N, C-alpha and C positions, 0 to 999 in steps of 0.2 A: 507526304504521299510518295510512294515508290512507283515509278512508271515502268518497271521491268523487274525481272528476277535477278537479284545480285548473286553471282556465282559462289560466294562464300559467305559465311556468317561473320558480320563485323560488329563487335561489341560496342555499345554506347553510341552508335551512329545516330546523328541528328539530321533533320531535313528542313530546308527552307524552300517553300514553293513561291517563287517570284511571281507576282500578280500580273506583271506586264510582259509583253513580248520583248524580245531582245534582237537588235539588229547586229549581225556579224560584220566583220571587216569587209567581206565580199558584197555586202548590201542585202544579202538574204536575211529574212526574218525568221527567227525561231519563235513560234507562237506560244510555247510553253517551256518553262525552265524550272527544274528542281535541282537543288544543290545539296549533296550529302557532305556532312562536315563533322569534325570533332572539336570540342573545347576541353581544356584542362585548367584547373585552378579557378580563381575568382577575379572578375573585373573589379578594380578598385573604384572608389567614389569619384575620382577625377578621370576615370576611364582612359588612363594613359600607361598602364602597366602591361601592354600587349606585346607578346612575341608572336609574330605571324610566320608560320613555317610553311614553305611550299614543297610539296613532295615530288619525287622523281617519277619517271615515265609509268611504270606499272605498279608503283606503290599505292597505298591508300591513305586516307586522312588520319588513321590511327597511328600517331607518331610512336606509340609504344612498341609497335611491331618492328620498326626498322631503326629508330633512334632511341630505344627504350633506356639505354644507359645514360642518355642526356636529360631525360624527362622524369620529374618527380621531386618530392620533398628533399631538400638538401643537395640536389643535383644541379647541373648547369642551368637547365630550365626549371628552376625551383617553383613548383606549383603552389607553394605557400606564399610566394611573392608575385608571381607572374600569372597572367591570363594567356594561355597558349591556344592558338587557333590554327587549324589546318583544314583546308577545303579539298574535297575530291575534285579533280580537274575535269573540265568539259570534255566529253567524248569518252571518258573512262566507263567502267562498268560497276563502280562501287557506290552508286547513289546519286551522281550528278548526270544530267541528261546526256545521252550519247546514242550511238547507232542502234543499240538494243532497247532503247526507250520506245514507248508507243507513241506514234504520231496521233495527236488529238483529233485530227480530221477523220481518221478511219479506225483508230484504236489498234492498229497493226504496227509492229515494230518498224522503225525507219529502215533498218538494214543498210544497204549500200545506197539508199536514197537520202541518207543523212547529209546535210550540207557540209561542204568543206569549211573548216575553221582554222584559225591561225593561233600562234602563241599569244598574240594580243587579245584575241577573243577569250582565251583561257584566263588571262590576267583580268579582263573585264568582268568575267563571272566571279572571280575572287573578290573584286571590289564591290560587286552587288551584295555579296555576303557581308562584307565589312560594313556597308551602309545599313543592312538589315540588323546587324548586331549593335548599331549605334556607336561604332568605334570611330573616333576622330583622328587619333594619333596612333602610330605603331612605334613602340620603343625600339624594337629590333625586328627587321625583316630578314629572313634567312632561308636559303635553299641551296641544294646541291644538284648539279647536272641540269636536267630539265627544270628542276625547282629554281635554280639560279636564273634561268631564262625568264621565268615568271616574275621573279623579284625585280629584275631590271625593268620589265614592262610595267609592273605595278608602280615602282618608284617614279618612272617617267610620267605616269598619270597624275601623281600627287607628290612631287618632290618635297614640298613643304610639310607633309604629314608623316614622312618616314624619318625618324630621328637617327637611326643607325642601321647599317646593312652588312650582312655577311654573305658572300658568294663563294661557293665551293665547286671546284671542277666544272666551271661554266665558261661561257664565251659571249662576246657581243653579237656574234653571227654564227649560224651553223656552217661548218666547213664543208667543202666539196667532198672530203674524205668521209665525214659523217653521213652526208646525204647519200653517197654511194653505198654505204653500209645499210642505210635504211631501205634503199631500193632493192638491195639483195634480200632483205627480210620480206619486202612486199612481193618479190618474185616467188619466194618460198610459200607465202600465204596463198597467192593466187594460183599456184600450181596444184593446190588441193582442189579436186573437182567439186567438193561440197562448199567451197568458200562463198559462192554467190547465193546459196540458199538462205532464205529469210528465217533462220532459226538460231537459237542461242549458241549451239555447239557447232555451227557451220565452220568449216576450215580448221578443225581441231588438229588434224595431222600437220597441216601447214604451219600452224602456230608453234608446234613443237620444233619443227625444222627452223623456223625463223628465230626462235629463242636460242637454239643451238648455235646458229650463225652469230647472233648478237654477243654471245658470251666471249667470242674471240676478241671483241673490242673492249670488253669490260675488265678483263684480267691481263696478265702479262705472260710472255713465253716462260719466264723464269718461274712464275707461280705454278704453271701447268707442269713444268718439268719437276719441280720440287714436290708437288702434292699428288700428281696423277701418273707418275712413272711406275710401271710394274716392276716388282722385285723378282718375279719369275721370268728368267731369261729364256725359258723354253716355250713361252706362249706364242701362238700364231693367230689367235682370235680372242674376242671378248676382252679387249684391253681396258684398263682402268679409266683412261681418258675418255674413251668412247662411252663407257657406262655413265660417266659423270655428266656429259652433255645430254645424254638420253634422259637421265634422271631430272636434270634441270628443265628440259623441255616438257616433260610430263608434269612437273610441279606447276609451271605456268599454265599449261593447258587446263589443269584442274581448277585454277582460280581466276582465269581471265577469258575474254572472248576475242576470237581472231579478228572480227570486224572492228572492234574497238582498237585493237592493237594497230591495225592497218591505218585507221584515221589518225591515231596519235603519232605514228611515224610520219605521216604527211604533215601534221602540224609542226613537228620538230623542224622539218625542212624550211618552214616559213620564218624561222627565227632570224631576225635581222633588225636590231634596234635603230639602225640608220635609215631604214626605209621611210621615205617621205619626211625625214627629219634633217635634211641636208647632208649629213654624214654620220658615221658611227661616232667620230670624235666630237661632233657638235652635240649629239645626244648625251654622251657621257659627261660633257661639260656642264650639263644642266643639273647633275646630281652632286650636290654639295655636302650631303650628309657623310659623316665618318663611315668608311667602308673598309672592311677587311676582306681581301680577295685571297682565297686559299687554293693552291694548286697541289696536285699529287704528283710527285716527281717521276713516277713510272707510268703516268696516264698516257695511253696511246690513242684514246678516243678524243679527248679534249686536252691536248698537251699543255705543258707549263707556259709556253709563249702566249697562249690565248689569255691566261690569267694575268700574266705580266703586262700585256697590252691594256687590259682593263684598269689595273692599278696605276699604270703610267698616265692614263687619260682621265681618270676620276680626280676631281680637284682635291679630294681628301681621302684618296685611296692608299691602302697599305697592303703590300704583298707578303704572303707567307707561303713557304714551300714545305710540304710535309713528306718525309720519306716513307715509302711503303713498297712492299713487294706485290701489292694487290691491284695495281693499276687504277683504272677509273673507279672501281668499287672501293677504293681506299676511303672515299668520302663517307662511306657507311661503316667502315671497319676501324679506322684509326681514331678511336674515341678520345684517348688521352691527349693526343696532339691537337685534335679539334677543340677540345675543352680549353686547353691552354691558349689557343689562338683567339677563341671567341671571348674568353674572360676579359681580354684587354679592351673590349668595346661594349660589353654587356652593361646596360644601365642598372644602377642599384636602386632598390626600393626598400 
């Protein structure tokens, strides 16, 4: 059951309608929950050949769209061997309940009345899908950026059920730098006078501006200079770099909803695995599974020291640094290096 209009067509999307209400970390009850998700490959008889992929902020559960070079027969995530699962995150607009879903009380979209949720709530929703699919063990839990945040929270909920983990360009806690960038994005969203309207395309102009701002944290100065510098020295307007961020803003506006983006940025702010667990170090010490922690050497959003800290405090953590000119986005681009790093921990079936 879809509870709202998805902004784009998503091939092979499946749905799970959770029959019970869900209590969020805040104590607020979600009376209804739908989870949109994808699966690839076949679950084996022992139900233990699962690779669970957690997607990043504005991606969706169709791993083929953003990690397609890793997924498929003969590839790293070999669908002839593994059962690959990815769930759309709580609050998104790609099939899982969020701000543009209809409130079952009045059948009107929640809009900005949707309850605040946290990274732990997103992980909780993932685990509800795991139970629905009758999956007991996860052979490999993997995610990049916000996806890595989800992995940490999922693993802390069931450390004995995750056999191996890979974390890419992620951290144990959202930094003040990242939260400041999120707030800048929210300021851009709310500056759009249509943002508070209860309709799907509310805040579309603000969404484009927020995306343009976010791009500055996703790439590097060097990559902008290399790829977006104009060759015409006579130009005084319509520069290539300006056109690039405008284009990227339009792309997101066409496939996403501003109110969903606002809530997801708020959820990112809450990421802190040490909250109510004594400390970050104490939380990490609970995760004994072999874990490869991958950092992108040019990442300005979640820099290398954050991954090094994870590896240093995970009992069986191993740090890998990947060179890239693409900054944070390197976790989506540097496929060959990622493949080599993950192969060292990927269970064989």
